[in-house]
C-alpha positions as CSV (number, residue, x, y, z in Angstrom):
1,X,-26.3,-1.7,-9.9
2,X,-27.0,-3.9,-7.3
3,X,-24.9,-6.8,-5.9
4,X,-26.5,-10.4,-4.7
5,X,-26.0,-11.8,-1.7
6,X,-23.6,-14.7,-1.7
7,X,-23.9,-18.2,0.3
8,X,-22.1,-20.9,0.6
9,X,-23.8,-24.3,0.0
10,X,-22.9,-28.1,-0.5
11,X,-24.5,-30.6,-2.7
12,X,-25.4,-33.8,-0.6
13,X,-24.7,-35.9,-3.3
14,X,-21.1,-36.1,-1.7
15,X,-22.9,-37.9,0.9
16,X,-24.9,-40.4,-1.1
17,X,-25.2,-44.5,0.2
18,X,-23.3,-43.2,3.1
19,X,-24.6,-40.6,5.0
20,X,-28.2,-40.9,3.9
21,X,-30.7,-40.2,6.3
22,X,-31.4,-36.2,6.9
23,X,-30.0,-36.0,10.3
24,X,-26.7,-37.6,9.0
25,X,-25.9,-35.7,6.1
26,X,-27.2,-32.6,8.1
27,X,-24.9,-33.5,11.2
28,X,-21.9,-33.9,8.8
29,X,-22.4,-30.8,6.6
30,X,-23.2,-28.7,9.8
31,X,-19.7,-30.3,11.5
32,X,-18.1,-29.0,8.2
33,X,-19.1,-25.6,9.0
34,X,-21.9,-25.4,6.1
35,X,-25.3,-24.0,6.8
36,X,-27.1,-24.7,3.8
37,X,-27.7,-27.8,1.2
38,X,-28.6,-28.7,-2.2
39,X,-30.5,-31.9,-1.6
40,X,-29.5,-34.2,-4.4
41,X,-32.4,-36.7,-5.7
42,X,-29.4,-39.5,-5.8
43,X,-29.3,-39.1,-1.8
44,X,-32.8,-41.0,-1.5
45,X,-35.1,-38.4,-2.1
46,X,-35.8,-39.5,-5.8
47,X,-39.8,-39.6,-7.0
48,X,-38.6,-42.1,-9.5
49,X,-37.3,-44.6,-6.9
50,X,-38.8,-43.6,-3.0
51,X,-42.2,-44.4,-2.3
52,X,-44.6,-41.2,-1.7
53,X,-45.1,-41.9,1.7
54,X,-41.5,-42.2,2.5
55,X,-41.0,-39.1,0.9
56,X,-43.8,-37.2,3.2
57,X,-41.6,-38.5,6.0
58,X,-38.4,-37.3,4.4
59,X,-39.6,-33.6,4.3
60,X,-40.7,-34.0,7.7
61,X,-37.6,-35.1,8.9
62,X,-35.6,-32.3,7.0
63,X,-37.8,-29.7,8.6
64,X,-37.0,-31.3,12.0
65,X,-33.5,-31.6,11.8
66,X,-32.7,-28.3,9.7
67,X,-33.8,-26.5,13.1
68,X,-31.7,-29.2,15.3
69,X,-28.7,-28.4,12.9
70,X,-28.9,-25.1,11.7
71,X,-29.0,-26.3,8.0
72,X,-31.4,-25.4,5.4
73,X,-31.9,-26.9,2.1
74,X,-31.2,-24.0,-0.4
75,X,-32.1,-26.2,-3.5
76,X,-33.4,-29.5,-4.4
77,X,-31.2,-31.0,-7.4
78,X,-31.7,-34.0,-10.1
79,X,-29.3,-36.6,-10.1
80,X,-27.8,-39.6,-12.0
81,X,-31.4,-41.5,-12.3
82,X,-32.7,-38.6,-14.5
83,X,-29.5,-37.5,-16.1
84,X,-29.2,-41.3,-17.7
85,X,-32.4,-41.0,-19.9
86,X,-33.3,-38.6,-22.9
87,X,-36.1,-37.3,-20.3
88,X,-37.6,-33.8,-21.2
89,X,-36.3,-34.4,-24.7
90,X,-37.4,-38.0,-25.5
91,X,-38.0,-38.9,-28.9
92,X,-41.5,-40.4,-27.5
93,X,-43.3,-37.7,-26.3
94,X,-44.8,-39.7,-23.9
95,X,-41.7,-40.2,-22.2
96,X,-41.0,-36.7,-22.3
97,X,-44.5,-35.6,-20.4
98,X,-43.9,-38.3,-17.8
99,X,-40.4,-36.8,-17.2
100,X,-42.0,-33.2,-16.7
101,X,-45.5,-34.3,-14.6
102,X,-44.4,-37.4,-13.4
103,X,-41.0,-36.2,-12.2
104,X,-40.0,-32.6,-12.4
105,X,-43.4,-31.4,-10.7
106,X,-43.5,-33.8,-8.4
107,X,-39.8,-32.3,-7.2
108,X,-41.6,-28.8,-7.2
109,X,-44.1,-29.8,-4.7
110,X,-41.5,-31.2,-2.3
111,X,-39.6,-27.9,-3.3
112,X,-42.7,-25.8,-2.4
113,X,-43.1,-27.7,0.9
114,X,-39.6,-26.5,1.8
115,X,-39.6,-23.4,0.6
116,X,-36.2,-24.0,-1.8
117,X,-35.6,-23.8,-5.3
118,X,-35.3,-26.8,-7.7
119,X,-32.5,-27.0,-10.3
120,X,-32.0,-30.0,-12.9
121,X,-30.7,-31.5,-16.0
122,X,-32.5,-34.7,-17.6
123,X,-32.8,-34.4,-21.2
124,X,-30.6,-35.0,-24.3
125,X,-31.1,-35.0,-28.0
126,X,-30.1,-38.4,-29.6
127,X,-28.1,-38.5,-32.9
128,X,-31.0,-39.1,-35.2
129,X,-32.6,-35.6,-33.9
130,X,-29.1,-34.0,-34.3
131,X,-28.6,-35.4,-38.1
132,X,-31.9,-33.2,-39.2
133,X,-32.2,-29.6,-38.8
134,X,-35.9,-29.2,-39.0
135,X,-36.4,-32.5,-36.7
136,X,-33.5,-30.7,-34.2
137,X,-35.2,-27.3,-34.4
138,X,-39.0,-29.1,-33.6
139,X,-37.3,-31.1,-30.7
140,X,-35.9,-27.6,-29.0
141,X,-39.2,-26.1,-29.6
142,X,-40.8,-28.7,-27.7
143,X,-38.4,-29.0,-25.2
144,X,-38.8,-25.2,-24.4
145,X,-42.4,-25.1,-24.2
146,X,-41.9,-28.0,-21.5
147,X,-39.6,-25.9,-19.6
148,X,-42.0,-22.9,-19.8
149,X,-44.7,-25.2,-18.5
150,X,-42.3,-25.7,-15.9
151,X,-41.4,-22.0,-14.9
152,X,-45.3,-21.7,-14.9
153,X,-45.7,-24.4,-12.2
154,X,-42.7,-23.2,-10.2
155,X,-44.7,-19.8,-10.1
156,X,-47.9,-21.5,-9.1
157,X,-46.2,-23.0,-6.0
158,X,-44.2,-20.1,-4.9
159,X,-41.2,-22.0,-5.6
160,X,-38.3,-19.2,-5.3
161,X,-36.2,-20.1,-8.4
162,X,-36.2,-23.3,-11.2
163,X,-33.3,-23.8,-13.6
164,X,-31.6,-25.9,-16.0
165,X,-27.8,-27.0,-15.6
166,X,-25.7,-25.5,-18.3
167,X,-23.7,-28.7,-20.3
168,X,-20.9,-29.0,-22.9
169,X,-21.7,-31.0,-25.7
170,X,-24.4,-30.7,-28.5
171,X,-26.7,-33.1,-27.5
172,X,-27.1,-31.4,-24.1
173,X,-28.3,-28.0,-24.2
174,X,-27.6,-25.2,-22.9
175,X,-24.1,-25.6,-23.9
176,X,-23.0,-22.4,-25.2
177,X,-23.7,-19.1,-23.8
178,X,-25.3,-17.6,-26.5
179,X,-27.9,-20.6,-27.0
180,X,-28.3,-20.5,-23.2
181,X,-29.2,-16.7,-23.1
182,X,-31.8,-17.4,-26.1
183,X,-32.9,-20.5,-24.1
184,X,-34.0,-18.2,-21.0
185,X,-35.2,-15.5,-22.9
186,X,-37.7,-17.8,-25.0
187,X,-39.0,-19.7,-21.8
188,X,-39.5,-16.0,-20.4
189,X,-41.4,-15.1,-23.3
190,X,-43.4,-18.1,-23.6
191,X,-44.4,-18.7,-19.9
192,X,-44.1,-14.9,-18.5
193,X,-42.3,-16.2,-15.9
194,X,-38.3,-16.7,-14.5
195,X,-36.5,-19.5,-15.8
196,X,-32.7,-19.9,-14.5
197,X,-29.3,-21.8,-15.3
198,X,-27.0,-23.5,-13.1
199,X,-23.2,-22.5,-14.1
200,X,-21.1,-25.6,-13.2
201,X,-17.1,-24.6,-12.9
202,X,-16.1,-27.5,-15.1
203,X,-18.8,-27.7,-17.5
204,X,-16.5,-26.1,-20.3
205,X,-14.4,-28.8,-20.8
206,X,-16.0,-30.0,-23.7
207,X,-16.9,-27.3,-25.9
208,X,-13.5,-26.7,-27.5
209,X,-13.9,-30.3,-29.1
210,X,-16.7,-29.1,-31.2
211,X,-15.4,-26.2,-32.5
212,X,-16.4,-25.6,-36.0
213,X,-13.4,-26.3,-38.5
214,X,-12.2,-23.6,-41.0
215,X,-11.2,-24.5,-44.7
216,X,-7.7,-25.1,-43.7
217,X,-8.6,-27.7,-40.7
218,X,-11.2,-29.3,-43.0
219,X,-8.2,-29.8,-46.0
220,X,-6.1,-31.1,-43.1
221,X,-9.0,-33.4,-42.0
222,X,-9.8,-34.9,-45.5
223,X,-5.9,-35.4,-46.2
224,X,-5.4,-37.6,-43.2
225,X,-8.8,-39.4,-43.6
226,X,-7.6,-40.5,-47.5
227,X,-4.0,-41.4,-46.0
228,X,-5.6,-43.7,-43.0
229,X,-9.6,-44.2,-43.6
230,X,-10.2,-42.9,-40.2
231,X,-11.7,-39.7,-38.4
232,X,-10.1,-40.5,-34.8
233,X,-11.0,-37.8,-32.8
234,X,-12.3,-35.5,-35.4
235,X,-15.8,-33.3,-34.9
236,X,-17.2,-32.4,-38.3
237,X,-20.6,-32.5,-37.3
238,X,-23.6,-34.2,-38.6
239,X,-23.1,-38.1,-40.0
240,X,-23.7,-36.3,-43.5
241,X,-20.5,-34.5,-43.3
242,X,-18.5,-37.8,-42.9
243,X,-19.9,-39.3,-45.7
244,X,-19.1,-35.9,-47.9
245,X,-15.5,-36.8,-47.2
246,X,-15.8,-40.6,-47.7
247,X,-17.4,-40.0,-51.0
248,X,-14.3,-37.4,-52.1
249,X,-16.4,-34.2,-51.5
250,X,-14.0,-31.3,-51.8
251,X,-13.2,-29.0,-48.5
252,X,-15.1,-26.2,-50.0
253,X,-18.6,-28.4,-50.5
254,X,-17.7,-29.5,-47.0
255,X,-17.7,-26.1,-45.6
256,X,-20.8,-24.9,-46.9
257,X,-22.7,-28.2,-46.0
258,X,-21.5,-27.1,-42.2
259,X,-23.9,-23.8,-42.6
260,X,-27.1,-26.1,-41.9
261,X,-25.6,-27.5,-38.8
262,X,-24.9,-24.3,-36.2
263,X,-26.3,-25.9,-33.8
264,X,-23.5,-28.5,-33.5
265,X,-20.4,-26.2,-33.1
266,X,-19.5,-24.0,-29.9
267,X,-17.4,-21.0,-30.1
268,X,-14.2,-20.3,-28.4
269,X,-15.3,-18.5,-25.4
270,X,-18.1,-21.2,-24.8
271,X,-15.1,-23.0,-23.1
272,X,-14.0,-20.4,-20.9
273,X,-15.6,-20.3,-17.3
274,X,-14.9,-17.2,-16.6
275,X,-16.7,-15.9,-19.4
276,X,-19.9,-18.2,-18.6
277,X,-19.8,-16.2,-15.3
278,X,-19.1,-13.0,-16.7
279,X,-22.3,-13.4,-19.1
280,X,-24.8,-15.2,-17.1
281,X,-23.8,-15.1,-13.0
282,X,-27.1,-12.7,-13.0
283,X,-29.1,-15.7,-14.0
284,X,-27.8,-18.5,-12.1
285,X,-28.6,-18.6,-8.5
286,X,-26.9,-21.8,-8.0
287,X,-23.3,-22.0,-9.3
288,X,-21.7,-25.5,-8.6
289,X,-18.1,-25.2,-7.6
290,X,-15.6,-28.1,-8.6
291,X,-12.1,-27.8,-8.9
292,X,-10.9,-28.7,-12.4
293,X,-7.8,-28.2,-14.7
294,X,-9.7,-27.3,-17.6
295,X,-10.1,-30.8,-19.4
296,X,-11.9,-32.7,-17.3
297,X,-15.2,-32.4,-15.2
298,X,-13.9,-34.8,-12.4
299,X,-15.8,-33.0,-9.6
300,X,-12.5,-32.5,-7.4
301,X,-12.1,-30.8,-3.9
302,X,-10.6,-27.7,-3.4
303,X,-7.3,-29.2,-1.2
304,X,-4.3,-28.1,-1.9
305,X,-2.7,-30.6,-4.3
306,X,-5.8,-29.8,-7.0
307,X,-5.5,-26.1,-6.4
308,X,-2.3,-26.1,-7.3
309,X,-3.1,-27.2,-10.9
310,X,-6.6,-25.9,-10.9
311,X,-7.9,-23.1,-12.8
312,X,-10.7,-22.1,-10.5
313,X,-10.0,-19.6,-7.8
314,X,-12.5,-17.7,-5.2
315,X,-10.8,-14.5,-6.5
316,X,-11.4,-14.9,-10.3
317,X,-15.0,-16.3,-9.7
318,X,-16.3,-13.5,-7.3
319,X,-14.7,-10.7,-9.9
320,X,-16.7,-12.3,-12.9
321,X,-19.7,-12.3,-10.9
322,X,-19.4,-8.8,-10.1
323,X,-18.4,-8.0,-13.4
324,X,-21.4,-9.7,-15.0
325,X,-23.8,-7.6,-12.3
326,X,-22.2,-4.1,-13.7
327,X,-23.3,-4.8,-16.8
328,X,-26.2,-3.4,-18.4
329,X,-30.0,-4.9,-17.9
330,X,-30.7,-7.3,-21.1
331,X,-34.6,-7.0,-22.3
332,X,-36.0,-10.2,-22.2
333,X,-34.0,-12.0,-19.7
334,X,-34.9,-13.1,-16.1
335,X,-35.0,-11.0,-13.2
336,X,-31.8,-10.7,-11.9
337,X,-31.0,-13.1,-9.1
338,X,-30.8,-11.6,-5.4
339,X,-29.1,-14.4,-3.9
340,X,-26.6,-16.8,-5.1
341,X,-25.8,-19.9,-3.7
342,X,-22.0,-20.9,-4.5
343,X,-22.5,-24.6,-4.2
344,X,-19.7,-27.1,-3.5
345,X,-20.2,-30.1,-6.1
346,X,-18.0,-32.5,-5.4
347,X,-18.1,-36.4,-6.0
348,X,-17.4,-39.1,-3.4
349,X,-16.2,-42.5,-5.3
350,X,-17.8,-45.6,-4.5
351,X,-14.1,-46.9,-3.1
352,X,-13.6,-43.7,-1.5
353,X,-13.2,-44.0,2.3
354,X,-16.1,-42.4,4.3
355,X,-12.9,-40.2,6.2
356,X,-11.2,-39.2,3.2
357,X,-14.8,-38.0,1.6
358,X,-15.3,-35.9,5.0
359,X,-12.0,-34.2,4.2
360,X,-13.3,-33.6,0.4
361,X,-15.7,-31.4,2.1
362,X,-13.5,-30.1,4.8
363,X,-11.0,-29.0,2.8
364,X,-13.2,-27.7,0.0
365,X,-15.2,-25.7,2.8
366,X,-12.0,-24.1,4.4
367,X,-10.8,-23.0,0.9
368,X,-14.0,-21.0,0.0
369,X,-14.6,-19.8,3.9
370,X,-11.5,-17.8,2.9
371,X,-13.7,-15.9,0.4
372,X,-17.4,-16.0,2.0
373,X,-16.4,-16.0,5.6
374,X,-20.4,-15.0,6.7
375,X,-23.4,-16.4,4.6
376,X,-25.9,-13.8,3.2
377,X,-22.7,-11.3,2.9
378,X,-23.5,-8.8,0.3
379,X,-20.7,-9.5,-2.9
380,X,-19.6,-5.7,-2.3
381,X,-18.4,-7.1,0.9
382,X,-17.4,-10.4,-0.2
383,X,-15.0,-8.9,-2.7
């Protein structure tokens, strides 16, 4: 059993629209005591919006100021621009291919120039796809093929790692850790290359809304619907099931019909961040850190007020990672990560004062430096 090296990093999305030049956000992050950055496409390096010549200059500036401020880009990451579309799982394959070759492969080229990894999330299945098990299976197969192409291209460009972020609703996979393992194995099988995951400590807030109702719960749902004519806040899977209840079908008939749609339901363990870490941390070279109460993914900083009610602690995160590495190797999975970047992903609001955004970073760094006093320490020395 071999533990990974641990680094503390900051996603520079927190500096978006405020500190936008490499020299500005590098100085800010260096002044806050961090020397590794996740460079978000939202902070002026998105191929969707940026001029090609500008991006070449951006890479040049990153190299220049990286040396000056002793700040290295550990990973590039997608932002809101690509997150807002169906992307790699678009209903029209022309758009999916454009996302793959016109955006992700361009980001891989930038990552190759900077010797850093790439992480992203830029796909979703629309409602029409989720309603049909056959269509969903086909769409999932096509998405997996595209991710396998990406894994192969990353290997060709010597990009250290490439991976997709874990989400928390049925239309954005992977959202359960059993499905996440299946996806990573299948990409490895198809491409012969490693492909990884990004675990986010706030992305377990949705799964418990999508648990499969048991027979007793279905009877309660049907009774309530007959009394009110409404399904407020009720998840029973596809539109077909809602129609069955409207048409007077029994709870047992509805229960049998749900067997067709396992991909629309989570397990109880999927809503536990520490279960994700214990199962998948070795395959997550980037772990996004945000403070949360477990009910929402608000990307809160690790300050005293948030930590009082928050469920994310340094002790538990590091212990869960250690436990994951102590488990036996699993067949078919990518190689275990030798380095993990614990990356603060704190958001700055549009109306936040610049000084308060800086405090969000400083407070979070101060908290996590208690656990990671030096970057590159072996996990055994951090525990």
